[in-house]
N, C-alpha and C positions, 0 to 999 in steps of 0.2 A: 582796711583790709576787707575784701569781700569775703564770705565763709566760703568755704571750701563747698564743693558740689558732690553728692552720694555717685559714686561709680561702683558699681556692683560687678563682681568676676568671677570664675568658678574661685571654688579652694580646695586644694588638693587633698585634704582628708576628707573631704567627700565622696572620691573617687575610689580611695585606698579601701582594699578588703581590709574586714575587721581582724584580721589576724596577723597581719603585716607587721613587721619588727617597728616600721616608721610610725605608723598609724598608732602602735601599742605605744609607743615612746611619745609620740604628739598628744595621746588622750593624758598620758600621764602629767606631761607639761601643764594642759589645761588645766587640769585639777590646780594646780598651783597656780597659773594666770587667775584663776577664779580666787584663792583665797586672796590672793595678791590685790585683787579688784574689791575685795569684800563683799562678794556676792552670795557667799552662805549667811553672814550674818543680816544683809540686805532682806532676802528673801526672807529668815527666820521672825524680823521684825513683820515684814508683814503682816505675816501669819499667826505671830502672837496675840494679836487683837483683830482678827477678824470682820468683816461686814455682819457676817453669819458664822453661826458653828462649821467647823469641817468635819467632814464625814469621808467628802469623795473629792479626787484631787488629780489633777491631771496634767502630764507635763509633755510640751509638744518637743520635739527633737532630744529628747531626755538625755541620748548614747548613753554612757556608760553607770548612767544613775547612780553617780558619786558623790554631784552636788547636791540632789535631793536628801540622801541618805548624812550627808552632815547637816542638813534642817533638820531631817528627821529626830537625830542623835540631841540638836541645839532646843528644840522641843519637848524633848522628855517624853518619856513612854508613853503611849497610847492606846486602849483597845479598840478596836470598830473603827481606825482608818484606815482607806481604800486608796490604792494609787494607781494608775494608770499609766504605763511610760512610754511613751508614740516617738517611734524612730524608723528611719529606711534601714537602719543595720544596729537595731539594738544590741549590746553588748555587757550586760550583767554580768561581772563575776558570780560563783557560787557564795564568796565572801561579803561581795556587797548585798546578795537576796537576804545571806545571814544575818547580816547585820540590821536591815529592814525586819529581819521576824524578832529579834533581839528588843528592839521598841515596838511590837506590837504591831507594825503596820501589813497590812498585808498587800502585795506587790504584784502586777499583772504587767506584763511586757505584751505589747504589739505591732511587729515589724509590717511598714505601712509608709505609703505617703501620706503626707500631712491632711490633704486636700479632700482624699477618698478616705482617711479615718473619719474626718469631719463632717462628710457626706453621706456615712452610714444611715443606715434607717432607723427606727425606734432611737436616737442619740441620746442617751442620759444626760443631765443637764449637772456639771460637776459647781462643788461647792466655792472650789477655787480651779483656774490653771494658770499652769508657769511656762514661760518663756525664756530662758537662759542663752543668751548669745546665740539667737537663731532668727527673731526675725529679718537683721540685717543680709540674711539672705535672698531675700525677695525684692521686687525691684512695686514702683508704686501701685502699679493695676494690680499686682499679684496679692499684695499687702493688705487694700483694700476689700478683696474679696475674702484672706485672710481673716483678716480683723471684723469684719461682718460672721462671718463663720462663727469664730469662737464667743463674739457676745450673743448669738443665739445658743449657748451651750454652756454658761458658763453664768455666777454670780458673781464673781470676783477674778481682776486679770492682772497679773503681775508680770514685769517684762525688766530682764535688765540686760541691755545691749550694749556696743561699744559707742562714747560718744565720739564722734567727729570731729576733729580739732589737730592744727598741727603738731599740738605740745604730743598729742597720739603718736601721730607719724612718729615723730621724733623717739618715743620710748621703745617703739615694738625693737629697734636694733640690741637694746638693754637687754632684752629678755635674755641673749645667749648670756649672761651674766650669770644667772640661775640655771643655764644646761640647757634650755629649748633648743632642740635641733632644728633644722632647715624647713622644715615641713610648718612649725611653728612658727617659725619668722616670717615665712611668706604669705601664709594663711592670717598671721596676723596683721600684717600691713593690708591685706585686701580686706579683713573685718573693719577696720579703722575707716577706710574708706569709703565704705560701705555702710559706717553705722547713722548715729541719727544727732539732731540738737533740737531747739528751740523747743516748738510743739508739733514737730513733724509727724508724729504719731497720732496725736490726740487730733490732727486735721484728717487721718484716716479711717477713724471707728466712725461705724456708722451713730449718725444725728440723732440718736432716739431720745426721748425723754425718761428721766430715772436713774440716766448715768453720770457718776460722780468721776472724774478724769483727774489725773495730777499726773505732768511731764516736768521731769527734773533731774538735774547733773547731780550725781552724786561722787564725791573724789575728784582727781584727776581725769581719770580715763570711764566712765560708766556714767549712760543714760538711762535712766530708768523710767516706767510708765506704769499707773496704777489704774484700773479702770473696775467699779464698785456701781452694784446698783444701791447703794446707802448713799447717805452722807459720812458715813463715817473716814472713807477714804480722806476728804478733806482733813481730818485733823489728825487722824493716825499715820494717815501718809505724809504729811510733816516733819513727822520725828522719826521715820523709818531712816536709816543710816548715819541719822545725828552723831 
């Protein structure tokens, strides 16, 4: 049977005001979905033995910052860690900010379109850049541009995306059983159909020497992509999510 083709449509949550009750509920739903998909654990393992020391981290499409906070707590208290969370509508609560402070992370938010932010002058090189359930929003031409900009500004890139599959499509309605609202179900179906499989992201990553890529399925519903300027990704990435 031929594989599903990528199909991209607008997601409702992207255009709802951050304080809309349905958006607040949907972000709460996404926190549970991330846990079910194992993304905090996957990202934590990717950062526990990184290719280079971590002092400066960037998360693109960071939303409410709660996934990164879970990762920070799993990594344990670290002084001197700085994170910049980029989103068109960042929605970090005071509680989330306090959570980062408690583990010694200095956190800044940037309200910006991701392309505008990546094209800022005098860009600082990140030790690691994260993207969680974010890349599937972009068409291939935009993605190639986005990944090229990321590659110029990071030493290590970690992405967790929906795996595009019929199993994923069939799984979305089951989210209602854990209380997810209609916004989450609508966007979940769109996300799966816009997701990735095989080596689609690797094919779009710039073909410069010195990068080591790993692209793989994790569980039933996650497609993971790792790019590092070090051979470490080949051995360590294979352990992530096992």
